[in-house]
N, C-alpha and C positions, 0 to 999 in steps of 0.2 A: 758467440760472445757470452758465454755463461760463466766465465771465470770470476767476475766480480759484479756486485749489484749496486745500484744507486743507493747512496747513504752509507756504504761500507767504508771503513777506515783502512787505508792502505799505506804501506811504506814504499817509497820509490827506490828501485835497485838499479835502474838504468844509468847511463853516463850523465844525463842531465838531472840536477837536483837530487843526487844520490843521498839517501838517508832521511830525506824530508818525509813527513807524514801528512797525509791529507785525506779528503773525502771524495769518493766518486760522485760526481754530480750529473754526468751525462754519458750515454753510450753512443758512439758514432759507428753504427754497424757498417756503413758504407766504406769507411776508412779502416775499420777494425781497431779503433782506439777508444780509450776511456779518458774523459775530461776529469782531471783531479784538481780540486780546489785546495790549496795549501794555506792560504790566508785570505783576508777580505779583498786583497788586491792582486793576488798571485794565483794563477791556475795555468795548467798546461795539459796537452794530450799525451798519453802514453799507451804503448801496446801492453798486452797482458804479460809479456815476458819481462817488462820493465817494472812490474809491480808485484807485491806480496801482501797478503793479509797482515795487518798490524794487530798484535796483541800485547797489551802492557803487562 
């Protein structure tokens, strides 16, 4: 699980929330997923394949 680091800004490319931009806030190594916070009240887990580094 070295694809993304906590604090890194990512864009979601998977089927759920496609195009949204958020921040990696947790790595769940047991499940192989990253918790991405999109807003103050919205966050979800994604695999590395569902994310890409966001650059503006």
